OpenMM code with the backbone's topology and positions (N, CA, C; nanometers):
from openmm import Vec3, app, unit

residues = "UNK UNK UNK UNK UNK UNK UNK UNK UNK UNK UNK UNK UNK UNK UNK UNK UNK UNK UNK UNK UNK UNK UNK UNK UNK UNK UNK UNK UNK UNK UNK UNK UNK UNK UNK UNK UNK UNK UNK UNK UNK UNK UNK UNK UNK UNK UNK UNK UNK UNK UNK UNK UNK UNK UNK UNK UNK UNK UNK UNK UNK UNK UNK UNK UNK UNK UNK UNK UNK UNK UNK UNK UNK UNK UNK UNK UNK UNK UNK UNK UNK UNK UNK UNK UNK UNK UNK UNK UNK UNK UNK UNK UNK UNK UNK UNK UNK UNK UNK UNK UNK UNK UNK UNK UNK".split()
positions = [
    Vec3(0.0858, -0.1155, 0.0034),
    Vec3(0.0021, 0.0009, -0.0003),
    Vec3(0.0880, 0.1275, 0.0080),
    Vec3(0.0542, 0.2172, -0.0814),
    Vec3(0.1237, 0.3442, -0.0835),
    Vec3(0.0450, 0.4472, -0.0064),
    Vec3(0.1128, 0.5338, 0.0632),
    Vec3(0.0518, 0.6339, 0.1276),
    Vec3(0.1010, 0.7790, 0.0852),
    Vec3(0.0167, 0.8468, 0.0225),
    Vec3(0.0408, 0.9794, -0.0228),
    Vec3(0.0206, 1.0754, 0.1004),
    Vec3(0.1191, 1.1598, 0.1315),
    Vec3(0.1015, 1.2346, 0.2524),
    Vec3(0.1383, 1.3798, 0.2264),
    Vec3(0.0523, 1.4711, 0.2648),
    Vec3(0.0697, 1.6132, 0.2612),
    Vec3(0.1156, 1.6824, 0.3871),
    Vec3(0.1450, 1.6025, 0.4872),
    Vec3(0.1990, 1.6629, 0.6135),
    Vec3(0.3529, 1.6638, 0.6051),
    Vec3(0.3942, 1.7662, 0.5440),
    Vec3(0.5391, 1.7810, 0.5070),
    Vec3(0.6318, 1.7974, 0.6291),
    Vec3(0.5776, 1.8309, 0.7439),
    Vec3(0.6673, 1.8421, 0.8630),
    Vec3(0.6634, 1.7133, 0.9472),
    Vec3(0.6389, 1.6015, 0.8822),
    Vec3(0.6471, 1.4737, 0.9539),
    Vec3(0.7750, 1.4068, 0.9308),
    Vec3(0.8333, 1.3466, 1.0367),
    Vec3(0.9555, 1.2749, 1.0217),
    Vec3(0.9575, 1.1566, 0.9121),
    Vec3(0.8413, 1.1075, 0.8840),
    Vec3(0.8284, 0.9975, 0.7880),
    Vec3(0.7944, 1.0468, 0.6455),
    Vec3(0.7731, 1.1684, 0.6248),
    Vec3(0.7402, 1.2241, 0.4919),
    Vec3(0.8601, 1.2515, 0.4136),
    Vec3(0.8661, 1.1783, 0.3002),
    Vec3(0.9778, 1.2133, 0.1990),
    Vec3(0.9091, 1.2347, 0.0696),
    Vec3(0.9087, 1.3671, 0.0271),
    Vec3(0.8502, 1.4015, -0.1025),
    Vec3(0.7062, 1.3586, -0.1195),
    Vec3(0.6265, 1.3859, -0.0119),
    Vec3(0.4840, 1.3523, -0.0080),
    Vec3(0.4528, 1.1982, 0.0024),
    Vec3(0.5467, 1.1212, 0.0405),
    Vec3(0.5251, 0.9707, 0.0542),
    Vec3(0.5596, 0.9394, 0.1982),
    Vec3(0.4932, 0.8550, 0.2579),
    Vec3(0.5165, 0.8074, 0.3961),
    Vec3(0.6127, 0.6916, 0.3906),
    Vec3(0.7100, 0.6997, 0.4789),
    Vec3(0.8220, 0.5962, 0.4814),
    Vec3(0.8167, 0.5156, 0.6100),
    Vec3(0.7111, 0.5361, 0.6921),
    Vec3(0.6921, 0.4589, 0.8197),
    Vec3(0.6666, 0.3102, 0.7829),
    Vec3(0.7073, 0.2168, 0.8661),
    Vec3(0.6927, 0.0760, 0.8418),
    Vec3(0.5453, 0.0377, 0.8663),
    Vec3(0.4715, 0.1097, 0.9457),
    Vec3(0.3345, 0.0833, 0.9842),
    Vec3(0.2678, 0.2174, 1.0201),
    Vec3(0.1420, 0.2271, 0.9866),
    Vec3(0.0669, 0.3446, 1.0207),
    Vec3(-0.0654, 0.3166, 1.0955),
    Vec3(-0.1090, 0.4053, 1.1873),
    Vec3(-0.2275, 0.3759, 1.2571),
    Vec3(-0.3163, 0.5019, 1.2337),
    Vec3(-0.4378, 0.4744, 1.1842),
    Vec3(-0.5428, 0.5788, 1.1640),
    Vec3(-0.6403, 0.5497, 1.2793),
    Vec3(-0.6633, 0.6626, 1.3561),
    Vec3(-0.7495, 0.6556, 1.4755),
    Vec3(-0.9002, 0.6604, 1.4398),
    Vec3(-0.9806, 0.6389, 1.5279),
    Vec3(-1.1302, 0.6436, 1.5059),
    Vec3(-1.1673, 0.7899, 1.4639),
    Vec3(-1.0877, 0.8901, 1.4949),
    Vec3(-1.1223, 1.0301, 1.4564),
    Vec3(-1.0549, 1.0588, 1.3152),
    Vec3(-1.0015, 0.9508, 1.2586),
    Vec3(-0.9326, 0.9648, 1.1217),
    Vec3(-0.8030, 1.0295, 1.1310),
    Vec3(-0.7524, 1.0709, 1.2452),
    Vec3(-0.6245, 1.1273, 1.2530),
    Vec3(-0.5136, 1.0221, 1.2357),
    Vec3(-0.4015, 1.0630, 1.1684),
    Vec3(-0.2826, 0.9743, 1.1575),
    Vec3(-0.2124, 0.9670, 1.2862),
    Vec3(-0.2194, 0.8607, 1.3677),
    Vec3(-0.1524, 0.8544, 1.4968),
    Vec3(-0.0049, 0.8237, 1.4884),
    Vec3(0.0507, 0.8053, 1.3626),
    Vec3(0.1849, 0.7791, 1.3422),
    Vec3(0.2656, 0.9116, 1.3248),
    Vec3(0.1935, 1.0141, 1.2983),
    Vec3(0.2525, 1.1452, 1.2714),
    Vec3(0.3396, 1.1866, 1.3840),
    Vec3(0.4638, 1.2297, 1.3523),
    Vec3(0.5665, 1.2771, 1.4442),
    Vec3(0.6202, 1.4004, 1.3872),
    Vec3(0.5993, 1.5128, 1.4496),
    Vec3(0.6536, 1.6439, 1.3970),
    Vec3(0.8093, 1.6490, 1.3955),
    Vec3(0.8526, 1.6959, 1.2796),
    Vec3(0.9987, 1.7072, 1.2637),
    Vec3(1.0247, 1.8494, 1.2566),
    Vec3(1.0892, 1.9075, 1.3646),
    Vec3(1.1097, 2.0518, 1.3793),
    Vec3(1.2074, 2.1128, 1.2762),
    Vec3(1.2847, 2.0267, 1.2138),
    Vec3(1.3825, 2.0688, 1.1079),
    Vec3(1.3075, 2.0950, 0.9712),
    Vec3(1.1821, 2.0436, 0.9607),
    Vec3(1.1047, 2.0668, 0.8397),
    Vec3(1.0105, 2.1765, 0.8667),
    Vec3(1.0038, 2.2741, 0.7792),
    Vec3(0.9077, 2.3800, 0.7968),
    Vec3(0.7768, 2.3512, 0.7382),
    Vec3(0.6721, 2.3845, 0.8009),
    Vec3(0.5328, 2.3636, 0.7533),
    Vec3(0.4899, 2.4906, 0.6862),
    Vec3(0.5190, 2.4924, 0.5512),
    Vec3(0.4897, 2.6131, 0.4739),
    Vec3(0.3565, 2.6157, 0.4147),
    Vec3(0.2704, 2.5205, 0.4383),
    Vec3(0.1367, 2.5143, 0.3772),
    Vec3(0.0476, 2.6129, 0.4455),
    Vec3(-0.0122, 2.6969, 0.3644),
    Vec3(-0.1102, 2.7970, 0.4128),
    Vec3(-0.2526, 2.7260, 0.4290),
    Vec3(-0.3388, 2.7791, 0.4901),
    Vec3(-0.4752, 2.7163, 0.5034),
    Vec3(-0.5362, 2.7087, 0.3629),
    Vec3(-0.5220, 2.8109, 0.2839),
    Vec3(-0.5866, 2.8139, 0.1548),
    Vec3(-0.5318, 2.6989, 0.0712),
    Vec3(-0.3922, 2.6818, 0.0734),
    Vec3(-0.3300, 2.5825, -0.0047),
    Vec3(-0.3764, 2.4438, 0.0447),
    Vec3(-0.3876, 2.4238, 0.1746),
    Vec3(-0.4288, 2.2965, 0.2332),
    Vec3(-0.5756, 2.2637, 0.1847),
    Vec3(-0.6533, 2.3640, 0.1885),
    Vec3(-0.8007, 2.3426, 0.1395),
    Vec3(-0.8021, 2.3028, -0.0169),
    Vec3(-0.7156, 2.3729, -0.0929),
    Vec3(-0.7100, 2.3436, -0.2227),
    Vec3(-0.6623, 2.2038, -0.2556),
    Vec3(-0.5677, 2.1597, -0.1735),
    Vec3(-0.5178, 2.0281, -0.1968),
    Vec3(-0.6151, 1.9151, -0.1630),
    Vec3(-0.7122, 1.9404, -0.0907),
    Vec3(-0.8146, 1.8341, -0.0518),
    Vec3(-0.8692, 1.7734, -0.1772),
    Vec3(-0.8816, 1.8397, -0.2901),
    Vec3(-0.9392, 1.7927, -0.4125),
    Vec3(-0.8373, 1.7175, -0.4973),
    Vec3(-0.7120, 1.7369, -0.4633),
    Vec3(-0.5960, 1.6616, -0.5257),
    Vec3(-0.5784, 1.5253, -0.4806),
    Vec3(-0.5373, 1.4411, -0.5740),
    Vec3(-0.4967, 1.3061, -0.5369),
    Vec3(-0.3503, 1.2889, -0.5915),
    Vec3(-0.2600, 1.2425, -0.5117),
    Vec3(-0.1257, 1.2244, -0.5527),
    Vec3(-0.1152, 1.1123, -0.6538),
    Vec3(-0.0593, 1.1307, -0.7694),
    Vec3(-0.0595, 1.0373, -0.8817),
    Vec3(0.0643, 0.9523, -0.8894),
    Vec3(0.1763, 0.9883, -0.8135),
    Vec3(0.2999, 0.9078, -0.8262),
    Vec3(0.3058, 0.8270, -0.7047),
    Vec3(0.2522, 0.6951, -0.7238),
    Vec3(0.2630, 0.6064, -0.6094),
    Vec3(0.3953, 0.5298, -0.6168),
    Vec3(0.4429, 0.5049, -0.5045),
    Vec3(0.5687, 0.4241, -0.4976),
    Vec3(0.5300, 0.2817, -0.4445),
    Vec3(0.5706, 0.1726, -0.5034),
    Vec3(0.5297, 0.0478, -0.4661),
    Vec3(0.6516, -0.0314, -0.4208),
    Vec3(0.7383, 0.0326, -0.3463),
    Vec3(0.8673, -0.0283, -0.2970),
    Vec3(0.8438, -0.1230, -0.1796),
    Vec3(0.7645, -0.0794, -0.0820),
    Vec3(0.7453, -0.1550, 0.0335),
    Vec3(0.5930, -0.1601, 0.0661),
    Vec3(0.5479, -0.2738, 0.1357),
    Vec3(0.4193, -0.2869, 0.1814),
    Vec3(0.4111, -0.2212, 0.3172),
    Vec3(0.3272, -0.1234, 0.3382),
    Vec3(0.3011, -0.0591, 0.4586),
    Vec3(0.1662, -0.1037, 0.5206),
    Vec3(0.1718, -0.1603, 0.6341),
    Vec3(0.0408, -0.1983, 0.6942),
    Vec3(-0.0238, -0.0712, 0.7598),
    Vec3(-0.1509, -0.0590, 0.7453),
    Vec3(-0.2240, 0.0514, 0.7996),
    Vec3(-0.3347, -0.0090, 0.9004),
    Vec3(-0.3012, 0.0098, 1.0312),
    Vec3(-0.4020, -0.0276, 1.1246),
    Vec3(-0.5120, 0.0744, 1.1309),
    Vec3(-0.6367, 0.0408, 1.1252),
    Vec3(-0.7381, 0.1304, 1.1203),
    Vec3(-0.8464, 0.1163, 1.2286),
    Vec3(-0.8756, 0.2307, 1.2961),
    Vec3(-0.9721, 0.2238, 1.4043),
    Vec3(-1.1018, 0.2944, 1.3615),
    Vec3(-1.1122, 0.3342, 1.2304),
    Vec3(-1.2363, 0.3983, 1.1920),
    Vec3(-1.3452, 0.2899, 1.1639),
    Vec3(-1.4232, 0.2685, 1.2600),
    Vec3(-1.5147, 0.1610, 1.2520),
    Vec3(-1.6192, 0.1736, 1.1420),
    Vec3(-1.6489, 0.2923, 1.0957),
    Vec3(-1.7554, 0.3118, 0.9954),
    Vec3(-1.6887, 0.3266, 0.8554),
    Vec3(-1.5568, 0.2978, 0.8360),
    Vec3(-1.4982, 0.3107, 0.7074),
    Vec3(-1.5191, 0.1807, 0.6313),
    Vec3(-1.5516, 0.1956, 0.5077),
    Vec3(-1.5658, 0.0780, 0.4136),
    Vec3(-1.4466, 0.0017, 0.4009),
    Vec3(-1.3269, 0.0534, 0.4119),
    Vec3(-1.2006, -0.0159, 0.3798),
    Vec3(-1.1548, -0.0775, 0.5190),
    Vec3(-1.2052, -0.0580, 0.6249),
    Vec3(-1.1683, -0.1188, 0.7537),
    Vec3(-1.2150, -0.2625, 0.7601),
    Vec3(-1.1222, -0.3608, 0.7420),
    Vec3(-1.1433, -0.5031, 0.7477),
    Vec3(-1.0822, -0.5574, 0.8780),
    Vec3(-1.1583, -0.5694, 0.9862),
    Vec3(-1.1104, -0.6201, 1.1093),
    Vec3(-0.9888, -0.5455, 1.1661),
    Vec3(-0.9938, -0.4085, 1.1468),
    Vec3(-0.8911, -0.3295, 1.2051),
    Vec3(-0.7731, -0.3071, 1.1111),
    Vec3(-0.7789, -0.3470, 0.9916),
    Vec3(-0.6680, -0.3282, 0.8937),
    Vec3(-0.7364, -0.2606, 0.7687),
    Vec3(-0.6649, -0.1711, 0.7104),
    Vec3(-0.7132, -0.0931, 0.5998),
    Vec3(-0.6898, -0.1836, 0.4727),
    Vec3(-0.7959, -0.2031, 0.3964),
    Vec3(-0.7921, -0.2822, 0.2791),
    Vec3(-0.7754, -0.2028, 0.1486),
    Vec3(-0.7695, -0.0659, 0.1584),
    Vec3(-0.7525, 0.0093, 0.0370),
    Vec3(-0.6153, -0.0169, -0.0303),
    Vec3(-0.6098, 0.0117, -0.1596),
    Vec3(-0.4892, -0.0068, -0.2356),
    Vec3(-0.3833, 0.0966, -0.1904),
    Vec3(-0.4401, 0.2073, -0.1419),
    Vec3(-0.3500, 0.3247, -0.1043),
    Vec3(-0.4364, 0.4231, -0.0334),
    Vec3(-0.3701, 0.5061, 0.0480),
    Vec3(-0.4471, 0.6172, 0.1139),
    Vec3(-0.3748, 0.7534, 0.0909),
    Vec3(-0.4625, 0.8558, 0.1061),
    Vec3(-0.4128, 0.9884, 0.1049),
    Vec3(-0.4240, 1.0424, 0.2475),
    Vec3(-0.3165, 1.1027, 0.2988),
    Vec3(-0.3222, 1.1635, 0.4268),
    Vec3(-0.3022, 1.3183, 0.4005),
    Vec3(-0.3960, 1.3882, 0.4478),
    Vec3(-0.3960, 1.5382, 0.4270),
    Vec3(-0.3645, 1.6045, 0.5555),
    Vec3(-0.3262, 1.7314, 0.5423),
    Vec3(-0.2699, 1.8065, 0.6578),
    Vec3(-0.3666, 1.9123, 0.7000),
    Vec3(-0.3708, 1.9245, 0.8371),
    Vec3(-0.4308, 2.0520, 0.9012),
    Vec3(-0.3209, 2.1187, 0.9718),
    Vec3(-0.3466, 2.2201, 1.0369),
    Vec3(-0.2385, 2.2870, 1.1078),
    Vec3(-0.1822, 2.2072, 1.2156),
    Vec3(-0.2636, 2.1246, 1.2782),
    Vec3(-0.2116, 2.0508, 1.4120),
    Vec3(-0.2020, 1.9072, 1.3828),
    Vec3(-0.2529, 1.8478, 1.2807),
    Vec3(-0.2640, 1.7053, 1.2627),
    Vec3(-0.2597, 1.6624, 1.1213),
    Vec3(-0.2669, 1.5348, 1.0965),
    Vec3(-0.2721, 1.4703, 0.9696),
    Vec3(-0.3961, 1.3718, 0.9725),
    Vec3(-0.4711, 1.3679, 0.8654),
    Vec3(-0.5915, 1.2807, 0.8713),
    Vec3(-0.6067, 1.2027, 0.7346),
    Vec3(-0.6591, 1.0824, 0.7580),
    Vec3(-0.6888, 0.9965, 0.6380),
    Vec3(-0.8074, 1.0522, 0.5518),
    Vec3(-0.7845, 1.0795, 0.4289),
    Vec3(-0.8880, 1.1357, 0.3371),
    Vec3(-0.9479, 1.0230, 0.2471),
    Vec3(-0.8954, 0.9058, 0.2678),
    Vec3(-0.9517, 0.7891, 0.1929),
    Vec3(-1.0837, 0.7305, 0.2513),
    Vec3(-1.1151, 0.7712, 0.3727),
    Vec3(-1.2245, 0.7156, 0.4531),
    Vec3(-1.3526, 0.7257, 0.3639),
    Vec3(-1.4231, 0.6112, 0.3436),
    Vec3(-1.5485, 0.5995, 0.2833),
    Vec3(-1.6497, 0.5358, 0.3930),
    Vec3(-1.7464, 0.6114, 0.4203),
    Vec3(-1.8456, 0.5627, 0.5203),
    Vec3(-1.9303, 0.4392, 0.4621),
    Vec3(-1.9398, 0.3451, 0.5491),
    Vec3(-2.0219, 0.2235, 0.5076),
    Vec3(-2.1695, 0.2547, 0.4875),
] * unit.nanometer
topology = app.Topology()
chain = topology.addChain("A")
for resn in residues:
    res = topology.addResidue(resn, chain)
    for name in ("N", "CA", "C"):
        topology.addAtom(name, app.Element.getBySymbol(name[0]), res)
């Protein structure tokens, strides 16, 4: 699974791709794996972030399989606590990162 990530100040973000070995999405859809990297500047303005909500990252990297634990009980892709989507998009807010691939059952 590839994870496209807009949270550019995360230690696992490399050119909008997640490099974590595993990711956890909470019941609130927040990425619980997010760790702030103070050496990376968060240059995204709110307007840019809102604009990117409609964007889908097209360059998927299929180098590693990343397991995504999912606690979003009402998501269509949640299969017994594991995300079954082919890939997910993680978008950025000022304070957190959240799964935008969520589809309600």
